[in-house]
Z-matrix of the N, CA and C atoms (Angstrom, degrees):
N
C 1 1.485
C 2 1.527 1 110.15
N 3 1.262 2 115.49 1 151.17
C 4 1.444 3 120.76 2 -176.86
C 5 1.580 4 109.89 3 -66.67
N 6 1.272 5 116.34 4 116.24
C 7 1.476 6 122.24 5 174.93
C 8 1.461 7 114.30 6 -119.80
N 9 1.315 8 114.67 7 6.92
C 10 1.521 9 118.66 8 -179.90
C 11 1.485 10 106.52 9 -161.50
N 12 1.348 11 114.17 10 132.41
C 13 1.516 12 121.29 11 175.51
C 14 1.515 13 109.52 12 -139.33
N 15 1.290 14 114.93 13 169.24
C 16 1.466 15 122.51 14 -176.20
C 17 1.510 16 113.20 15 -120.59
N 18 1.316 17 114.03 16 141.03
C 19 1.481 18 119.91 17 171.99
C 20 1.495 19 107.30 18 -128.51
N 21 1.306 20 115.56 19 133.62
C 22 1.502 21 121.77 20 177.91
C 23 1.544 22 111.57 21 -124.38
N 24 1.354 23 116.59 22 -17.61
C 25 1.451 24 116.83 23 -177.70
C 26 1.492 25 112.54 24 -76.40
N 27 1.324 26 116.95 25 144.53
C 28 1.495 27 122.81 26 173.84
C 29 1.558 28 106.58 27 -86.47
N 30 1.340 29 117.52 28 169.00
C 31 1.467 30 120.90 29 178.37
C 32 1.451 31 117.59 30 -50.93
N 33 1.320 32 119.00 31 -41.73
C 34 1.439 33 125.13 32 -179.85
C 35 1.551 34 110.86 33 -63.32
N 36 1.320 35 114.70 34 -41.95
C 37 1.499 36 117.83 35 177.00
C 38 1.541 37 111.07 36 -64.16
N 39 1.322 38 113.40 37 -38.97
C 40 1.524 39 115.77 38 179.24
C 41 1.476 40 109.10 39 -67.15
N 42 1.374 41 118.27 40 -40.70
C 43 1.442 42 120.92 41 -179.60
C 44 1.538 43 112.67 42 -64.26
N 45 1.320 44 117.92 43 -35.24
C 46 1.430 45 123.92 44 175.24
C 47 1.531 46 112.01 45 -63.42
N 48 1.339 47 115.31 46 -44.57
C 49 1.454 48 120.83 47 177.11
C 50 1.484 49 111.75 48 -56.02
N 51 1.316 50 118.76 49 -45.15
C 52 1.409 51 124.55 50 -178.52
C 53 1.579 52 110.31 51 -73.46
N 54 1.329 53 118.66 52 -33.01
C 55 1.445 54 120.36 53 174.67
C 56 1.495 55 110.17 54 -65.05
N 57 1.344 56 117.76 55 -43.71
C 58 1.477 57 123.26 56 175.13
C 59 1.523 58 110.71 57 -55.10
N 60 1.319 59 119.23 58 -33.05
C 61 1.474 60 124.57 59 -179.47
C 62 1.471 61 112.22 60 -89.12
N 63 1.386 62 115.39 61 7.31
C 64 1.479 63 120.92 62 178.66
C 65 1.533 64 113.62 63 64.57
N 66 1.343 65 114.77 64 35.33
C 67 1.468 66 121.25 65 178.38
C 68 1.541 67 109.55 66 -121.76
N 69 1.334 68 118.65 67 106.52
C 70 1.468 69 117.50 68 175.15
C 71 1.477 70 113.27 69 -59.22
N 72 1.326 71 118.93 70 136.35
C 73 1.461 72 124.45 71 -174.79
C 74 1.553 73 106.76 72 -124.96
N 75 1.367 74 115.77 73 126.98
C 76 1.419 75 121.43 74 174.72
C 77 1.580 76 112.22 75 -116.51
N 78 1.284 77 114.31 76 169.38
C 79 1.485 78 120.97 77 -177.73
C 80 1.559 79 106.04 78 -122.41
N 81 1.292 80 120.93 79 75.31
C 82 1.483 81 120.13 80 -172.76
C 83 1.528 82 113.69 81 -65.09
N 84 1.261 83 120.72 82 -18.24
C 85 1.489 84 123.91 83 179.24
C 86 1.531 85 111.62 84 -108.72
N 87 1.345 86 116.28 85 15.21
C 88 1.442 87 123.90 86 -174.75
C 89 1.448 88 113.32 87 92.43
N 90 1.354 89 116.00 88 165.71
C 91 1.434 90 119.10 89 -178.40
C 92 1.542 91 108.17 90 -84.59
N 93 1.394 92 113.20 91 120.60
C 94 1.507 93 115.95 92 -176.41
C 95 1.502 94 110.30 93 -71.22
N 96 1.343 95 115.23 94 154.80
C 97 1.427 96 122.69 95 174.63
C 98 1.532 97 109.27 96 -90.41
N 99 1.314 98 117.12 97 88.54
C 100 1.479 99 122.64 98 -178.15
C 101 1.524 100 110.47 99 -91.42
N 102 1.278 101 114.61 100 130.12
C 103 1.469 102 121.55 101 171.54
C 104 1.517 103 109.00 102 -117.23
N 105 1.360 104 115.23 103 149.80
C 106 1.492 105 114.05 104 177.66
C 107 1.501 106 111.76 105 -59.01
N 108 1.355 107 114.74 106 130.44
C 109 1.469 108 117.39 107 -178.47
C 110 1.515 109 112.20 108 -167.19
N 111 1.297 110 116.43 109 164.12
C 112 1.432 111 120.68 110 171.21
C 113 1.532 112 109.10 111 -84.72
N 114 1.290 113 116.99 112 141.05
C 115 1.478 114 124.34 113 -179.71
C 116 1.500 115 106.64 114 -104.49
N 117 1.336 116 113.78 115 125.87
C 118 1.487 117 120.22 116 -179.21
C 119 1.572 118 108.66 117 -111.68
N 120 1.308 119 114.74 118 160.39
C 121 1.470 120 119.12 119 176.14
C 122 1.499 121 109.99 120 -52.36
N 123 1.344 122 115.82 121 136.39
C 124 1.487 123 127.62 122 -176.04
C 125 1.491 124 115.04 123 78.96
N 126 1.377 125 120.75 124 -9.46
C 127 1.443 126 121.58 125 176.00
C 128 1.586 127 107.91 126 -67.00
N 129 1.297 128 112.82 127 157.43
C 130 1.548 129 117.53 128 169.92
C 131 1.496 130 104.35 129 -89.29
N 132 1.323 131 116.68 130 141.41
C 133 1.435 132 123.31 131 -176.83
C 134 1.546 133 108.70 132 -150.43
N 135 1.317 134 116.00 133 162.87
C 136 1.476 135 119.79 134 179.13
C 137 1.533 136 110.56 135 -72.26
N 138 1.272 137 116.62 136 136.98
C 139 1.451 138 125.37 137 167.46
C 140 1.502 139 109.66 138 -132.43
N 141 1.364 140 116.87 139 155.08
C 142 1.418 141 121.79 140 175.83
C 143 1.522 142 106.77 141 -117.61
N 144 1.361 143 111.99 142 129.48
C 145 1.466 144 120.80 143 -179.44
C 146 1.532 145 108.10 144 -124.71
N 147 1.332 146 115.34 145 161.47
C 148 1.497 147 121.08 146 178.70
C 149 1.444 148 112.04 147 -90.38
N 150 1.334 149 115.18 148 143.33
C 151 1.530 150 119.71 149 177.48
C 152 1.534 151 106.96 150 -144.34
N 153 1.261 152 118.21 151 98.21
C 154 1.531 153 121.93 152 175.82
C 155 1.523 154 109.37 153 73.46
N 156 1.343 155 113.69 154 -96.39
C 157 1.470 156 121.20 155 -172.22
C 158 1.571 157 108.60 156 -125.07
N 159 1.239 158 120.44 157 14.59
C 160 1.437 159 121.46 158 -179.93
C 161 1.527 160 110.96 159 -150.84
N 162 1.352 161 116.73 160 172.55
C 163 1.432 162 121.59 161 178.39
C 164 1.567 163 107.07 162 -104.79
N 165 1.366 164 112.01 163 154.32
C 166 1.453 165 119.45 164 177.86
C 167 1.545 166 107.85 165 -126.15
N 168 1.332 167 115.43 166 138.00
C 169 1.415 168 118.60 167 172.61
C 170 1.566 169 108.68 168 -102.74
N 171 1.320 170 115.16 169 127.84
C 172 1.444 171 124.23 170 -179.22
C 173 1.526 172 106.68 171 -138.25
N 174 1.370 173 116.49 172 164.75
C 175 1.402 174 121.77 173 174.03
C 176 1.501 175 111.17 174 -103.78
N 177 1.275 176 117.69 175 135.43
C 178 1.446 177 121.40 176 -179.16
C 179 1.506 178 110.64 177 -142.16
N 180 1.265 179 117.58 178 165.31
C 181 1.458 180 123.15 179 177.58
C 182 1.495 181 112.37 180 -74.69
N 183 1.268 182 122.12 181 139.22
C 184 1.449 183 124.49 182 175.85
C 185 1.543 184 106.73 183 -90.36
N 186 1.301 185 115.33 184 107.77
C 187 1.461 186 127.58 185 176.88
C 188 1.546 187 110.77 186 107.74
N 189 1.304 188 111.62 187 148.76
C 190 1.460 189 116.19 188 165.25
C 191 1.527 190 107.26 189 -129.03
N 192 1.370 191 121.14 190 163.83
C 193 1.422 192 120.49 191 -177.56
C 194 1.548 193 111.59 192 -70.40
N 195 1.290 194 113.75 193 131.91
C 196 1.528 195 118.86 194 176.29
C 197 1.530 196 107.39 195 -77.52
N 198 1.305 197 114.77 196 167.96
C 199 1.534 198 117.90 197 177.07
C 200 1.469 199 110.69 198 -55.52
N 201 1.349 200 119.85 199 -22.40
C 202 1.481 201 120.91 200 -176.53
C 203 1.506 202 111.02 201 -94.52
N 204 1.322 203 117.42 202 0.12
C 205 1.493 204 120.37 203 176.97
C 206 1.486 205 114.80 204 96.38
N 207 1.318 206 121.14 205 -19.32
C 208 1.439 207 124.63 206 177.80
C 209 1.517 208 110.39 207 -79.63
N 210 1.311 209 118.79 208 152.61
C 211 1.470 210 120.32 209 -179.58
C 212 1.535 211 112.35 210 -65.09
N 213 1.308 212 118.42 211 136.00
C 214 1.487 213 122.68 212 174.47
C 215 1.523 214 104.98 213 -95.17
N 216 1.349 215 117.24 214 96.40
C 217 1.445 216 120.20 215 -174.00
C 218 1.515 217 111.22 216 -106.61
N 219 1.379 218 118.33 217 -23.49
C 220 1.468 219 125.19 218 178.09
C 221 1.527 220 105.95 219 -129.37
N 222 1.320 221 113.70 220 149.18
C 223 1.516 222 119.43 221 178.07
C 224 1.500 223 107.56 222 -142.09
N 225 1.339 224 114.89 223 128.15
C 226 1.434 225 122.75 224 178.33
C 227 1.540 226 111.04 225 -63.22
N 228 1.305 227 115.50 226 128.77
C 229 1.499 228 117.01 227 176.71
C 230 1.477 229 116.90 228 -96.06
N 231 1.331 230 115.82 229 -12.35
C 232 1.487 231 120.68 230 -172.80
C 233 1.551 232 113.52 231 -51.26
N 234 1.346 233 116.16 232 120.55
C 235 1.418 234 124.71 233 176.90
C 236 1.507 235 114.90 234 69.83
N 237 1.315 236 117.79 235 12.61
C 238 1.511 237 121.55 236 179.90
C 239 1.431 238 111.47 237 -106.89
N 240 1.315 239 114.49 238 153.61
C 241 1.490 240 121.40 239 176.71
C 242 1.528 241 108.14 240 -116.25
N 243 1.320 242 111.29 241 123.29
C 244 1.507 243 119.69 242 177.88
C 245 1.561 244 108.39 243 -110.57
N 246 1.276 245 116.66 244 93.83
C 247 1.493 246 119.24 245 -171.40
C 248 1.542 247 111.47 246 -87.63
N 249 1.331 248 116.80 247 -15.91
C 250 1.492 249 122.18 248 -178.81
C 251 1.496 250 111.47 249 -145.47
N 252 1.337 251 113.59 250 174.38
C 253 1.482 252 122.93 251 176.64
C 254 1.533 253 108.97 252 63.14
N 255 1.287 254 120.60 253 26.09
C 256 1.429 255 123.66 254 176.48
C 257 1.554 256 114.15 255 -75.23
N 258 1.260 257 116.05 256 148.58
C 259 1.507 258 119.05 257 173.82
C 260 1.531 259 109.27 258 -149.97
N 261 1.295 260 113.61 259 168.56
C 262 1.499 261 120.24 260 175.25
C 263 1.510 262 106.00 261 -121.90
N 264 1.312 263 113.32 262 142.22
C 265 1.410 264 122.90 263 179.46
C 266 1.481 265 111.24 264 -110.60
N 267 1.329 266 119.94 265 107.70
C 268 1.459 267 119.22 266 178.52
C 269 1.566 268 110.85 267 -60.86
N 270 1.336 269 115.90 268 141.79
C 271 1.435 270 120.48 269 176.17
C 272 1.470 271 112.03 270 -156.29
N 273 1.320 272 116.88 271 157.18
C 274 1.433 273 124.35 272 177.23
C 275 1.525 274 112.34 273 -117.26
N 276 1.293 275 116.00 274 -3.46
C 277 1.469 276 121.11 275 177.70
C 278 1.529 277 108.46 276 174.79
N 279 1.317 278 114.83 277 161.24
C 280 1.442 279 120.70 278 174.89
C 281 1.567 280 106.73 279 -140.85
N 282 1.303 281 112.10 280 161.16
C 283 1.480 282 120.30 281 -174.64
C 284 1.499 283 111.34 282 -115.88
N 285 1.356 284 114.88 283 145.07
C 286 1.456 285 121.68 284 170.32
C 287 1.540 286 105.62 285 -131.78
N 288 1.291 287 114.90 286 151.47
C 289 1.479 288 122.64 287 -178.80
C 290 1.521 289 109.70 288 -119.07
N 291 1.284 290 116.03 289 138.81
C 292 1.468 291 122.08 290 176.09
C 293 1.534 292 112.30 291 -126.64
N 294 1.304 293 115.94 292 166.44
C 295 1.453 294 117.36 293 177.27
C 296 1.514 295 108.00 294 -60.57
N 297 1.334 296 118.74 295 147.33
C 298 1.439 297 119.73 296 -178.43
C 299 1.551 298 111.64 297 -66.77
N 300 1.296 299 113.06 298 141.75
C 301 1.507 300 120.08 299 176.89
C 302 1.517 301 109.70 300 -64.17
N 303 1.324 302 113.64 301 -34.60
C 304 1.525 303 117.64 302 -179.82
C 305 1.590 304 105.26 303 -96.48
N 306 1.327 305 118.39 304 114.98
C 307 1.476 306 121.35 305 -176.35
C 308 1.580 307 110.65 306 -58.05
N 309 1.285 308 115.91 307 -25.50
C 310 1.519 309 117.73 308 -175.31
C 311 1.504 310 109.50 309 -83.10
N 312 1.304 311 120.34 310 -8.65
C 313 1.454 312 124.21 311 178.20
C 314 1.562 313 108.30 312 -80.68
N 315 1.329 314 116.01 313 134.88
C 316 1.464 315 119.80 314 -177.53
C 317 1.477 316 112.46 315 -86.03
N 318 1.340 317 117.52 316 -34.70
C 319 1.491 318 121.77 317 -177.72
C 320 1.512 319 109.77 318 -82.32
N 321 1.310 320 112.50 319 149.00
C 322 1.482 321 115.58 320 177.28
C 323 1.549 322 109.37 321 -77.22
N 324 1.279 323 117.83 322 157.95
C 325 1.448 324 123.70 323 174.73
C 326 1.512 325 108.71 324 -73.46
N 327 1.344 326 117.30 325 139.15
C 328 1.450 327 119.96 326 -174.83
C 329 1.552 328 105.67 327 -116.70
N 330 1.322 329 114.96 328 136.54
C 331 1.461 330 123.05 329 -179.50
C 332 1.473 331 112.68 330 -123.62
N 333 1.342 332 119.14 331 133.59
C 334 1.484 333 122.82 332 -177.11
C 335 1.553 334 103.37 333 -108.20
N 336 1.291 335 115.45 334 121.33
C 337 1.442 336 124.42 335 173.07
C 338 1.507 337 109.65 336 -100.16
N 339 1.365 338 117.09 337 126.26
C 340 1.466 339 123.21 338 179.72
C 341 1.482 340 107.17 339 -126.11
N 342 1.343 341 116.28 340 153.40
C 343 1.464 342 118.70 341 172.25
C 344 1.484 343 112.50 342 -57.98
N 345 1.353 344 119.47 343 134.58
C 346 1.457 345 120.97 344 176.65
C 347 1.517 346 113.59 345 -60.05
N 348 1.280 347 117.11 346 164.78
C 349 1.426 348 118.71 347 -176.56
C 350 1.587 349 111.67 348 -56.24
N 351 1.344 350 112.88 349 131.71
C 352 1.435 351 118.61 350 -179.11
C 353 1.505 352 115.94 351 83.75
N 354 1.265 353 117.12 352 -0.87
C 355 1.469 354 123.09 353 -179.96
C 356 1.524 355 112.39 354 -103.08
N 357 1.327 356 118.75 355 151.61
C 358 1.471 357 122.92 356 174.20
C 359 1.545 358 105.09 357 -137.63
N 360 1.302 359 118.04 358 150.11
C 361 1.434 360 122.95 359 178.88
C 362 1.496 361 109.63 360 -148.79
N 363 1.307 362 117.97 361 155.28
C 364 1.458 363 123.50 362 162.95
C 365 1.502 364 104.71 363 -129.67
N 366 1.339 365 115.03 364 154.95
C 367 1.462 366 122.01 365 178.33
C 368 1.494 367 111.87 366 -81.48
N 369 1.297 368 117.74 367 131.21
C 370 1.486 369 120.19 368 169.03
C 371 1.487 370 112.11 369 -69.39
N 372 1.327 371 113.88 370 128.81
C 373 1.453 372 116.71 371 -179.01
C 374 1.557 373 111.54 372 -141.03
N 375 1.285 374 114.33 373 178.04
C 376 1.442 375 120.98 374 175.57
C 377 1.524 376 109.49 375 -129.90
N 378 1.353 377 116.43 376 145.71
C 379 1.427 378 123.16 377 174.64
C 380 1.560 379 110.20 378 -105.03
N 381 1.266 380 116.44 379 139.74
C 382 1.415 381 121.91 380 174.06
C 383 1.509 382 111.58 381 -142.72
N 384 1.325 383 117.25 382 148.41
C 385 1.442 384 122.26 383 176.82
C 386 1.582 385 108.81 384 -96.35
N 387 1.285 386 117.93 385 122.82
C 388 1.441 387 121.94 386 -178.38
C 389 1.539 388 104.96 387 -116.65
N 390 1.298 389 117.29 388 137.72
C 391 1.531 390 120.49 389 -178.27
C 392 1.551 391 113.04 390 -57.39
N 393 1.379 392 116.72 391 -30.75
C 394 1.444 393 117.36 392 -174.74
C 395 1.576 394 113.58 393 -89.83
N 396 1.303 395 116.63 394 -19.83
C 397 1.489 396 118.34 395 -174.08
C 398 1.518 397 112.17 396 -129.23
N 399 1.323 398 121.07 397 -6.47
C 400 1.470 399 123.23 398 -177.74
C 401 1.525 400 108.64 399 80.16
N 402 1.360 401 116.62 400 -152.92
C 403 1.359 402 120.94 401 -178.72
C 404 1.553 403 111.65 402 -74.06
N 405 1.297 404 120.19 403 129.14
C 406 1.430 405 125.74 404 -174.99
C 407 1.530 406 108.97 405 -140.50
N 408 1.346 407 116.51 406 168.17
C 409 1.484 408 117.43 407 -177.08
C 410 1.604 409 104.84 408 -130.28
N 411 1.328 410 109.77 409 158.66
C 412 1.467 411 121.16 410 169.09
C 413 1.496 412 109.22 411 -131.66
N 414 1.329 413 116.62 412 158.34
C 415 1.486 414 124.04 413 179.48
C 416 1.487 415 110.88 414 -96.95
N 417 1.317 416 118.24 415 133.59
C 418 1.478 417 121.97 416 176.75
C 419 1.520 418 110.15 417 -82.75
N 420 1.366 419 114.39 418 144.48
C 421 1.450 420 118.84 419 177.65
C 422 1.565 421 109.18 420 -122.22
N 423 1.376 422 112.11 421 160.72
C 424 1.455 423 121.22 422 179.88
C 425 1.550 424 105.51 423 -142.03
N 426 1.331 425 116.46 424 172.25
C 427 1.459 426 117.09 425 167.81
C 428 1.561 427 112.55 426 -56.24
N 429 1.311 428 118.05 427 149.10
C 430 1.482 429 117.10 428 -174.42
C 431 1.521 430 114.04 429 -73.76
N 432 1.348 431 111.59 430 148.54
C 433 1.458 432 117.78 431 174.07
C 434 1.556 433 106.08 432 -80.83
N 435 1.339 434 117.23 433 177.26
C 436 1.413 435 122.42 434 -175.17
C 437 1.542 436 112.43 435 -65.85
N 438 1.351 437 117.69 436 -26.75
C 439 1.461 438 118.34 437 176.92
C 440 1.534 439 113.87 438 -72.63
N 441 1.331 440 119.86 439 -18.72
C 442 1.413 441 125.54 440 -175.65
C 443 1.477 442 114.54 441 -110.02
N 444 1.347 443 119.46 442 -26.29
C 445 1.498 444 121.15 443 -170.07
C 446 1.561 445 114.91 444 -62.44
N 447 1.300 446 118.65 445 -19.57
C 448 1.444 447 118.08 446 176.12
C 449 1.543 448 113.06 447 -76.20
N 450 1.309 449 113.94 448 -17.43
C 451 1.474 450 120.33 449 -175.40
C 452 1.519 451 115.24 450 -107.26
N 453 1.360 452 114.42 451 -28.25
C 454 1.539 453 118.72 452 -176.64
C 455 1.534 454 107.50 453 -154.89
N 456 1.316 455 110.96 454 156.16
C 457 1.508 456 119.76 455 -177.57
C 458 1.560 457 111.23 456 -86.65
N 459 1.337 458 117.72 457 -8.18
C 460 1.498 459 123.45 458 179.12
C 461 1.529 460 106.44 459 -138.88
N 462 1.320 461 114.36 460 164.89
C 463 1.492 462 116.50 461 169.15
C 464 1.578 463 109.18 462 -149.86
N 465 1.300 464 115.08 463 159.28
C 466 1.419 465 120.15 464 176.65
C 467 1.546 466 107.47 465 -67.89
N 468 1.309 467 118.88 466 149.46
C 469 1.437 468 122.72 467 174.36
C 470 1.461 469 111.77 468 -78.61
N 471 1.304 470 117.38 469 121.45
C 472 1.442 471 125.88 470 -177.19
C 473 1.555 472 108.90 471 -108.83
N 474 1.292 473 116.04 472 122.00
C 475 1.455 474 119.44 473 -178.42
C 476 1.534 475 110.63 474 -111.10
N 477 1.325 476 117.03 475 129.14
C 478 1.452 477 122.93 476 178.14
C 479 1.541 478 107.44 477 -75.07
N 480 1.390 479 116.63 478 161.22
C 481 1.433 480 118.53 479 -177.00
C 482 1.482 481 120.16 480 -56.28
N 483 1.350 482 117.76 481 -25.51
C 484 1.432 483 120.88 482 179.95
C 485 1.517 484 111.88 483 -75.97
N 486 1.287 485 119.55 484 -6.21
C 487 1.504 486 126.57 485 176.35
C 488 1.540 487 112.30 486 -106.17
N 489 1.258 488 116.62 487 -10.81
C 490 1.502 489 120.24 488 -173.55
C 491 1.522 490 112.05 489 -58.93
N 492 1.351 491 117.92 490 -53.04
C 493 1.472 492 119.40 491 -176.28
C 494 1.563 493 109.87 492 -58.94
N 495 1.353 494 117.04 493 -47.49
C 496 1.448 495 117.83 494 -171.36
C 497 1.568 496 109.17 495 -67.74
N 498 1.339 497 118.34 496 -29.35
C 499 1.432 498 121.43 497 172.58
C 500 1.492 499 111.43 498 -67.22
N 501 1.354 500 114.78 499 -52.34
C 502 1.499 501 116.83 500 -177.33
C 503 1.502 502 114.73 501 -65.45
N 504 1.285 503 117.93 502 -45.13
C 505 1.500 504 118.31 503 -175.71
C 506 1.537 505 112.22 504 -81.87
N 507 1.353 506 118.17 505 -0.02
C 508 1.469 507 120.64 506 175.64
C 509 1.540 508 113.75 507 80.05
N 510 1.299 509 119.79 508 4.28
C 511 1.474 510 121.33 509 -178.71
C 512 1.489 511 111.57 510 -80.36
N 513 1.321 512 120.13 511 -20.15
C 514 1.489 513 122.83 512 178.42
C 515 1.530 514 113.01 513 -87.46
N 516 1.304 515 119.68 514 127.79
C 517 1.434 516 119.18 515 178.07
C 518 1.526 517 111.09 516 -66.52
N 519 1.318 518 113.68 517 138.06
C 520 1.507 519 119.74 518 -179.58
C 521 1.523 520 111.06 519 -51.42
N 522 1.373 521 116.68 520 -46.16
C 523 1.450 522 119.67 521 -174.38
C 524 1.570 523 113.27 522 -59.12
N 525 1.293 524 116.78 523 -29.49
C 526 1.454 525 123.83 524 -179.86
C 527 1.500 526 113.88 525 -81.07
N 528 1.377 527 114.95 526 -28.04
C 529 1.462 528 117.97 527 -174.03
C 530 1.504 529 112.36 528 -103.32
N 531 1.278 530 120.78 529 -24.49
C 532 1.459 531 120.71 530 -173.47
C 533 1.498 532 109.07 531 -98.36
N 534 1.377 533 114.26 532 72.76
C 535 1.474 534 123.10 533 -175.50
C 536 1.512 535 110.77 534 -126.00
N 537 1.317 536 118.89 535 162.71
C 538 1.476 537 122.25 536 174.40
C 539 1.564 538 111.86 537 -55.94
N 540 1.283 539 114.89 538 152.56
C 541 1.450 540 122.76 539 177.45
C 542 1.462 541 109.37 540 -74.35
N 543 1.353 542 122.39 541 133.36
C 544 1.433 543 122.37 542 178.67
C 545 1.498 544 113.60 543 -59.99
N 546 1.344 545 116.75 544 152.65
C 547 1.468 546 122.63 545 179.94
C 548 1.529 547 110.07 546 -60.07
N 549 1.307 548 116.81 547 140.06
C 550 1.463 549 121.55 548 178.50
C 551 1.481 550 113.11 549 87.93
N 552 1.301 551 119.55 550 3.87
C 553 1.514 552 124.49 551 -178.37
C 554 1.478 553 111.29 552 -82.36
N 555 1.394 554 117.92 553 -23.29
C 556 1.463 555 119.89 554 -171.22
C 557 1.517 556 108.80 555 -126.28
N 558 1.312 557 116.32 556 149.45
C 559 1.447 558 122.95 557 169.09
C 560 1.506 559 103.76 558 -111.66
N 561 1.438 560 114.09 559 143.70
C 562 1.409 561 118.69 560 -179.27
C 563 1.534 562 111.58 561 -129.55
N 564 1.308 563 115.65 562 143.39
C 565 1.520 564 120.67 563 179.99
C 566 1.511 565 108.51 564 -146.68
N 567 1.353 566 114.91 565 147.99
C 568 1.433 567 116.84 566 173.52
C 569 1.504 568 110.55 567 -72.00
N 570 1.346 569 115.33 568 152.79
C 571 1.457 570 118.22 569 -176.25
C 572 1.527 571 115.70 570 -115.03
N 573 1.332 572 118.14 571 -18.02
C 574 1.445 573 118.69 572 175.06
C 575 1.519 574 111.21 573 -143.78
């Protein structure tokens, strides 16, 4: 499951992506100071949520405590309907880890998946308010697309810009949006 992703875009680049998708984007809590970095579970990161007739970019914690105490950072979407509390998580890449090709190597192999040339995606997510951490988000997962299935048995749901509004405003049915990414959408490279 995705437990690490990358963001490189600054707030203005994110605003331009949403403007290109015909979605006004505001910063109700001020413009965050985003630097290129890897986002880890429990980090605060930018998310985009719907508010009336426009989208808002805010920073929230990735994961909330599950009933078992561990962080709920990924949530299976298969066969489920999420009619509210939807969000989009801007990203420039995500990581998956596999058993090392060299059995003598202790660390897993790490792979960075990025949108293929000319493609843009945001991760489909959900926002929840938890009494211990406030408003937080989790990433939705689906069966893997062809670009990911050799590396992992699940993948985060990646939505292209033409699906962003229908996800955010709740008009798009979950079953139609929460699907594997089409083949050729992602480039993959080893990272270490």
